[in-house]
N, C-alpha and C positions, 0 to 999 in steps of 0.2 A: 373514524379519527376527522376532530376537529384541524384546521387548517394552524390554527395559533398554537405553538409548545411551547410550554414554559420551559425556561431557560433552565431549571433545575436537573428537565428531561436532557435536554442538551448537553448540560456540562455532567452528566451520568453516562450519557453513550460518548461523549470524548474523552470522558477518562477511563472507560471499558475500552475504548479502540489504542488512548495513549496506555494499558498495560499490557494489551496483545502488541504494539510496535516497541513496545520499548524494554518489554517482559524479557525473564533469560531462563525462564523454567515454564515446563508444561508445552503447552498449544501457545504457541506467542510468534512473531513476527520473525524474529532469529531464526527460529524451527522452520518455517515457512520457506526464507530464501535461501537455510543452509539446505533441507530438502529437495528443493526445488534446482541447486544447486549440483547436487550429489546426483541426482539426475538424470542431467546434462552437462556433466562435469567435461566428455569429448568434445562438446562445443566452443564450452566458455572458455575453457582451457588455452583455445585460439584466439580467445578474441583479440585480444592487445596485439597481435601479430600477425595476424590474416583479415585483411579487411574486403579481401574481395568480393564480387558480386552474390555467387554463391553462400557466402559465409552470413553476406547480410540479409538474404531471405530467410534463412535460418533463423537469425538472429528474430529477426522479425515476426516469424512465426512460433518463437518461443516465448517473446515478447506478448502475443499476443494471449497464448497458452499460458503464462504467468499472470494477466490482466487478470483474465476470466476466474483464476484461482483466488488472486488479492479479493476482486471485488466480491466475487461470492462469501469470503470470509468476513469480510468489513459489512455487508449488508448481516448477515448470521450476528454480529454482535450489535450492531445500530437495531437489529426485530428483537434483542435479544431484552433492550433497556424500554421496550413498549412503542416503539415507534416505527412507519418504515425511510426507505432510505430519502426519498424525495423531502418528508418533513423534516429530516436531519439536516440535509442539503441544504432546504429553504431558511432553515434558524440558522445553519453557518453563513451563510449569505447577508442574512438580519446582520449578525455578528458581526461581521467586517464589514458592514455598511457602515455600522455604529461605532468601527472604529477600536472594536476590541484587541488588542495588540496580542495577546494570549490565545487568542482564536485564529487570528492572522499567522502568528507562524505555524501552529498547528493544521494548519490549510498549505501552509506554504512546504512545508514537511508529507504532509498526502501529496503532493504534487509532485515531491520531487522522486518519491519513492516510486512512481508510476512515469519517472520521463526516461524516455527509450534507453536515452544514453548514459546518465546516472544505473539504470536497469543493469545493461550490459559490462557497464564498470564496478558496482557493485557483484554481479556475477562471478565477474574473470575474476575479484581478489578474493571471493569465496572458494571458486575451485582451490587455490592455495591454502588453504586451511582446511576442508573435506577431503 
């Protein structure tokens, strides 16, 4: 595949990722987050109460596990749009350099989801709902 990716392909991938991240039905981000919170409820239920070193280690390991699952899912979605992750992220980077505010906001949201503190807070909140 060539290095330069058409903006329409980047837009298709962004739209597919947005549908996943913000969708409420089927195979969506919310389901991924809720399923992970359910599987690890006993750890995340203590997230806001117990800041011990032992739990920080557990949370770090859970975060790494979640990152792997999350990144794999994003890669599947990107690949389904006919490009690879490297091409997609290069395209996003160029659009950010061009000051595309919609893409900048999208990148900020994607980065916030994989922020450690945001992850722990999100999971601690989700366990109260599952």
